[in-house]
N, C-alpha and C positions, 0 to 999 in steps of 0.2 A: 701616385696610387692612382689619381683622378684623370692625370694624364693618361693613363693608361687605359682607366675606362671609355676615355674619351675617344681614342685609336678605336678599339673595338667596336665601340658603338658607330663610329665612320665606317668601319670596313661590312658590318651587316648591314647594314642601311643601302651601302654602294652595294653589296652582293645580292641584296634583296629588289632591286632598281635595275641589277641586269639580268635576274630569273625574271622578272615583270617583262622586262623588253625582249627576253628571247619565248617568254610566251605569246606577249601581243604580235610579236613578227612572224612566229607558227599562227597563229588564227588567222591574223590577215593573210597570208599565204597561202592558208588552205580556203580562206576566202576567195582569192583568186583564180587559184587551181579549180576548185569546184564550175565556176564562172565558164574558165576555158573547157571545162571536160561538159560539162552539160549543154553545150553548143558544138559537139565534133558533129563534122559536116561528112566525116569518113570514118573507117576505123572502128576496131569491134566496140570502143565505148560506144561509137552512134548508135547500133544494132540496140547495145542496153540500153542505152537513153530513150531511144525510141518504145522498148516495152515499159519503162520503168516512168516516162511523165506524156506522151504522145498517143500512144498506139490505141488505135479504133477498127482495126482489122477484124474479120468475124473469125478468120483461122488461123490458130498460133501455132509454130511449129518449135519445139524446144529440142535439145541435145547437145551430143560434142561434135566436133568437125563432121561427123558422117551424116549430122543433121542438116549443118552448115551446105554441105557440099552435096548430098544426095536429094533434095526438093524444091523443084524449082516453082517457086512462088508464081510467076507468071501463067504458066499453063495449071497449076491450082485453081486460081482467079476463074481463069476463061473456064476449064471445065468443072466447074462447080459452081461456078456464077457466084463466088463468096469469097471478097477480098481475103487477101492472105498474107502474113508475115511471118518469116523464120528468123528465129531467134537462137539460134545455133550458134557455138561458140567452141572455137580450136580449143583442145587439152582440157575442157570440161565437166565434171561428172554430174552425177543425180544431184547433188545437192547446190552445184550452182543451175540447173532448171528451176529444180523448186522454188529458189531463192526468188528469181526470175517469174514463175508463176505468179508468186504472191504480192510482185510488185506492179504486174500488171493487173492482179484482179481489186489492187487499189483505186485505180479509177476507172475500169474496162473490164466486160464480162462477155469474153468471145464466147461463137456459137460451140466453136469446135478446137480440141486440142489433140494437136498429135505429138505424143513423146518417141522420140527415137531412141532406144537404149541397143547399147553395147551390150555382148555377152556377159560379159565381167563385169558390169554394172554395178555388182554390187558386193565384188568382192573388195579384199582391203588392198589399199595401195598407199606405200608410202610417202607420194607426195600431193595426195589428194588435198590434206587437211591445209597444207601451205597454199596450195593453189585459191583458196577460198579469200584472203587478200584481197582478191581483184571485187571484191562485195564492200570492201571497205568506205567507199564512196557513199554507198547508199543507206548506209546503217542506219540513218534516222527515219526513212521512208517505212519500216515496220517492224514490229517485234520478232517478227520471225527469223527477219536477215541477223537481230541480235541473236535470236537461239542458233542459227545456225553459225555464226562466226564463234560463237562460244566452243563448240567443237575445236578448232582451231588451235584451241588453250584456253584455260580460266584466268587469264588477265588479258587478254586479246582484245576487250571490252575498255580496259582500264588502258591500256597502250593504243587505243586507237582516240583518247583524248587528244594525243599530237596529231596535229595535221600531219607533220612529216613521216610519222607513220602510215599514215592514211596512203597518202600517195606514195610512198616510197616503189622508188623502180618504173614509175610511172609519168613522172615531170616530162623525159624527153617526149615520150607518145603525145601525150596531153598536148604537148605545145606544136609539134610536128603536124598532126592531123587538125589544130586548129589553124595554123597559117598557113598551113601545104599540104591541104586536104587532098587528097586522091581519088581517082575513079572508086565510087563505093559501090558495094554489093548492091543487086535488084533486090529491093525489099527483103534483105539478109540474106539472099540465097548467092553463096557463092562458088561458082563453078570451076570444075578443073580442066584443062585443057589438054594436060600431056596423057599418054598412053604407058601401060605398062608395058616394063620388059619383061616378057614372058618367062626366057631364060636365065634371068637373075632370079627370078621369082619362085622358080622351082630348085633352083640352084641353094637358094637361102633357106637355112635348118629355120623352122620356128620357131621362137620367141615364148616366152610366158613370163614375163617383167613382175609379174605379179605374183600375191598371194590367192591359191583358192578358197582361202577363208573368208566367211560371210562378214561383210560390215556391218554391226548392227546400226549406224548412223544413215548407212545407204539404204536397208530397209525401212526405218523410221522412216525418211524422206521418199519414199514410194509409196508407202499408207499415206502422207499427210498429201504428197501428189494426186493420188487418187481419192482422197475424202476430200479432198476444196472442189474438185472436179463435179463429184455428186452432191455436196453442199450447194454448191452455186449451178446447178443443172445441165452442166457442161458435157457433152460429148464427147468422152476420150477415145482415142485411138493410142493404143500403145504397139510401136512397129519395132522388129529387129530388121535394119535395111541388107541389102548385098553384099555379101565379101565375098573374094575369090578363094578364101581357104577355109576349112572347117573349123567354127570356133561353136560349136552347141552341147558341149560334155560336161561344163562348168558346173560346178555345185549352185554359183552366180545365177547361171542361165536356168536352171532348173527351180530355184528358185523365185525366179520373176514369172517362169510360167505358171507357180503354185497362189501367190498372192497375186494374177489377174484371174485366176478360175477364181480362186476363194472369194474373189470380190466382185466377179461377173464382170469384168472388165474385158471390152475386145480387145485381142492380142492378136498379133498375126507375125509370123519370121520365115523370111526372105533369104535367110542365110545361106540354104544349099539349095531354093528354087532352081530350077535347070533352064528358066528364062535368060537367067543372069549368068551362066555358067562360062558365057564369050569373054575371052582375056580384052577384046576392043571394048570393052564397057569399062574399062578400071584405069584409074591414074597408077593404084597401085594395092597389094593384096587388102588391103583395109574399105577403098575409098571409089568409088565410081568417077571416073570424069565426067563432061560434061552430055555426051551421047549416052551414057547406060544412066545417069539422073535423069535427061526425060524420059527414056523408057520406063527407068521406077515411078517416075512421079507420074506417068499417065497407068500403070498398073495400079499404084495406089488412089488414082483419081476413080478408076471403075471400081473400085474395092468400098470404098467410102460411100458411093452413088447406091450401091447395094446393102451397106448396111447403115445409115444415115439415119433412116425415115423406119427402123424397126418399130413395132409394138414396145417391146424389149429391148433396151437401147444397150443395155449391159451385158455382153454374150462373151462365153470363151470359143475362139477358133485356134486349133489346133495349125500346125505349120504341112503344109503339102507340096 
């Protein structure tokens, strides 16, 4: 009997040692990966890191890929005589933009924030919550990050204790961009140089891969974004940038307009602006190419110049 107890004790001792070794290895791996990630010289994490740790520009652009591809930071800097950084990220939505604004405000207050929104930004999307895992490396930076990650799942914070979970699917990208950096985007701006094939665009049937039901999480994120800007006395411009096809009859679009109107936020919709109906300006139906981006950026510069120094800075402007 004593021999059996001794064997069991040895087994559980060894099991405990193995568990402690795995946890230690996991935490050490996390420290190493965070070191590489926080020093990215290129890639999307380099853009996010700039906002999280180093941003000192006067103007911040946030949004999805349409923000990343549509706002030429160099032209904004020269046109408004204010430094500018583009923090748009492909595939990300309003929750990501809200989190990034919070990370910026931990150490810097920009004078102007441009939020580029899709017409469907407030709609429910099946994969939107899953994409929030991209915020896991910044978990300790802000309570807002924690609150947003909980939206992904009630056990998200518990699972995030394990570094392997935090960096799941990102290891190759982190190592690649650290040791083999490519040409990075100019202050976050990532221009598209190809031109849309109009014939294919016209033949392609419109798709609607999302529900037109409003997601409360996205509505809350937009309200939080606006409230943060107001409390910090940052002038906020909400834009819906041009697209080749009409996408303005969604419940989400109407809700965005309503929130901006009720909160007296400067809002401008360029979706169907006649100045951007030339297919030569597009890379695809939803994205401007570099030529279109330059034209749109110049339009935004002129608009901000005309509205930035109003005595009543928070106004509502309908599209035209």
